[in-house]
C-alpha positions in Angstrom: -0.9 -17.0 -5.8 0.7 -14.1 -7.7 -0.8 -10.8 -8.6 -2.0 -10.8 -12.2 -1.0 -7.4 -13.7 -2.0 -6.3 -17.2 -0.4 -3.4 -18.9 -2.8 -1.7 -21.3 -2.2 0.8 -24.1 -2.1 4.5 -23.3 -5.5 5.1 -24.9 -7.3 2.6 -22.8 -10.0 3.8 -20.4 -12.9 1.3 -20.0 -10.6 -1.6 -20.9 -9.0 -1.3 -17.4 -12.2 -2.3 -15.7 -12.8 -5.0 -18.4 -9.4 -6.5 -17.5 -10.6 -6.9 -13.9 -13.7 -8.7 -15.1 -11.5 -11.1 -17.0 -9.4 -12.0 -13.9 -6.6 -9.4 -13.8 -6.1 -8.0 -10.3 -4.1 -4.9 -11.4 -3.6 -2.9 -14.5 -0.9 -0.5 -15.6 -1.5 3.0 -17.1 1.5 4.0 -19.2 2.9 7.3 -20.6 0.9 9.7 -18.4 1.9 13.4 -18.5 -0.9 15.1 -16.6 -2.8 14.8 -13.3 -6.0 14.6 -15.2 -4.9 11.4 -16.9 -4.1 9.8 -13.6 -7.5 10.9 -12.1 -9.2 9.5 -15.2 -7.4 6.2 -14.7 -8.4 5.7 -11.1 -12.0 6.5 -12.0 -11.8 3.8 -14.7 -10.6 1.1 -12.3 -13.1 1.9 -9.5 -16.8 1.4 -9.2 -18.6 4.7 -8.5 -19.7 5.2 -4.9 -23.3 5.4 -5.9 -23.7 8.9 -4.5 -25.9 10.9 -6.9 -24.0 13.3 -9.1 -20.5 11.8 -8.5 -20.2 9.4 -11.4 -18.4 10.5 -14.6 -18.2 9.1 -18.1 -15.1 7.2 -17.1 -16.6 5.6 -14.1 -17.0 1.8 -14.3 -20.3 0.3 -15.3 -21.9 -2.7 -13.6 -21.5 -6.1 -15.2 -22.5 -9.3 -13.3 -19.7 -11.7 -12.5 -19.3 -15.0 -10.8 -16.9 -15.8 -8.0 -14.9 -19.0 -7.9 -17.7 -20.8 -6.0 -20.1 -19.8 -8.8 -22.0 -17.4 -6.6 -23.2 -14.4 -8.6 -22.2 -10.8 -8.0 -25.3 -9.0 -9.3 -25.7 -6.1 -6.8 -23.6 -2.9 -6.4 -22.4 -4.0 -3.0 -21.4 -7.5 -4.1 -19.5 -6.1 -7.1 -17.6 -3.6 -4.9 -16.9 -6.4 -2.4 -15.4 -8.6 -5.0 -12.7 -6.1 -5.9 -11.3 -5.0 -2.5 -7.8 -6.2 -3.4 -7.4 -4.9 -6.9 -4.8 -2.3 -7.7 -4.2 0.5 -10.1 -0.6 1.0 -11.2 0.7 4.2 -12.6 3.8 4.0 -14.8 6.3 6.8 -14.3 8.1 7.0 -17.6 7.9 10.6 -18.7 9.8 13.7 -17.6 6.5 15.3 -16.6 5.9 12.5 -14.0 9.5 12.2 -12.9 11.1 15.6 -13.1 8.2 17.9 -12.5 8.2 17.6 -8.7 4.9 19.5 -8.2 3.1 17.2 -10.7 4.8 14.1 -9.4 3.7 14.8 -5.9 0.1 15.5 -7.0 0.1 12.1 -8.7 1.6 10.3 -5.7 -0.9 12.0 -3.4 -3.8 10.8 -5.6 -2.4 7.3 -5.4 -2.2 7.5 -1.7 -5.8 8.5 -1.5 -6.9 5.3 -3.2 -6.2 3.5 0.1 -3.5 1.2 1.5 -2.1 -1.2 -1.1 -4.7 -0.1 -3.7 -2.2 1.8 -5.8 1.3 1.0 -6.9 3.7 2.3 -9.6 6.5 1.3 -11.9 9.3 3.5 -13.2 10.3 3.0 -16.8 13.9 4.3 -17.1 14.2 3.1 -20.7 11.1 5.0 -21.9 12.2 8.1 -19.8 15.7 8.2 -21.4 14.3 7.6 -24.9 12.2 10.7 -24.4 14.7 13.0 -22.6 18.1 11.3 -22.8 20.2 9.6 -20.1 20.9 12.7 -18.1 22.1 13.0 -14.4 18.9 14.9 -13.8 16.8 11.9 -14.8 18.8 9.5 -12.6 18.4 11.8 -9.6 14.8 12.4 -10.4 14.0 8.6 -10.4 15.7 8.2 -7.0 13.8 11.2 -5.6 10.5 9.8 -7.0 11.2 6.4 -5.3 11.9 8.2 -2.0 8.8 10.4 -2.3 6.6 7.4 -3.0 8.1 5.4 0.0 7.3 8.4 2.3 3.6 8.0 1.3 3.6 4.2 1.7 3.3 3.6 -2.0 5.3 0.7 -3.5 7.2 1.6 -6.6 9.3 -0.6 -8.8 11.9 -0.2 -11.5 14.1 -2.2 -13.9 17.8 -2.4 -13.0 20.0 -3.3 -16.0 19.9 -2.4 -19.7 21.7 -2.9 -22.9 24.5 -0.7 -21.6 24.4 -2.2 -18.1 24.8 -6.0 -18.2 27.6 -6.6 -15.7 26.1 -8.5 -12.7 27.9 -6.3 -10.2 26.7 -3.2 -11.8 23.1 -4.4 -11.8 23.5 -5.4 -8.1 24.8 -1.9 -7.3 21.9 -0.3 -9.1 19.5 -2.5 -7.1 21.1 -1.5 -3.9 20.8 2.2 -4.8 17.1 1.7 -5.7 16.3 -0.2 -2.5 18.1 2.5 -0.4 15.9 5.1 -2.1 12.7 3.3 -1.2 12.1 1.0 -4.2 10.3 -2.2 -3.2 9.7 -3.9 -6.6 12.8 -4.9 -8.6 13.3 -6.6 -11.9 16.3 -7.2 -14.2 16.1 -6.2 -17.8 16.3 -9.8 -19.3 13.3 -11.3 -21.0 11.9 -14.7 -19.9 13.1 -16.1 -23.2 16.7 -15.3 -22.1 16.5 -17.5 -19.0 17.4 -20.8 -20.7 20.6 -19.2 -22.1 21.5 -16.9 -19.1 20.3 -19.2 -16.4 17.6 -18.2 -13.9 19.9 -18.5 -10.9 22.6 -16.3 -12.5 20.0 -13.7 -13.6 18.5 -13.4 -10.1 21.8 -13.5 -8.2 22.2 -9.7 -8.3 18.7 -9.3 -6.7 19.4 -11.6 -3.8 22.9 -10.1 -3.3 21.4 -6.6 -3.2 18.7 -7.6 -0.7 21.4 -9.1 1.5 23.5 -5.9 1.3 20.4 -3.9 2.4 19.6 -6.1 5.3 16.7 -8.1 4.0 
């Protein structure tokens, strides 16, 4: 079974929890620029602890759900127990989250505090360079981000390839560089609709070659 991940719009708050109720096991929070936005997001995807005075307006509300065997989750404990393997994904696609090392580390530390495998992230190089240009600082910042996340046990991913990088060997080299810097989730830039023309085997070959070069 795969992990169903839903990317929501930047204005979404309560919709993240709603996505879990509809079957998603992870959601993505795009275009963040502040620590407060990341904190709000993780409150929105987590049920409050039930300790008096700790809930906020962004904290999830209770809504009864049924499990696959039709048993009802209609108590606070059963609702929390039904979502022990959900994840909150932060998208790193702004200069604030990539190049501001102090802020970047604060966001990564927040993610680490969610618990093992409860937070992940995805780097959006295309959005980042649209905002700030394809500078060497951005490329170095992305690699530094990947390494900092790996040091904290957080899985981060990125796209390798673009409209200006379509050569399979170049994509493979980009994947090797990403893996060596700690990236653990990789995808090429092609759309699913491209596969009948490009061929699934050809599109994925750089990934398997890169993994082999890195010892996987």
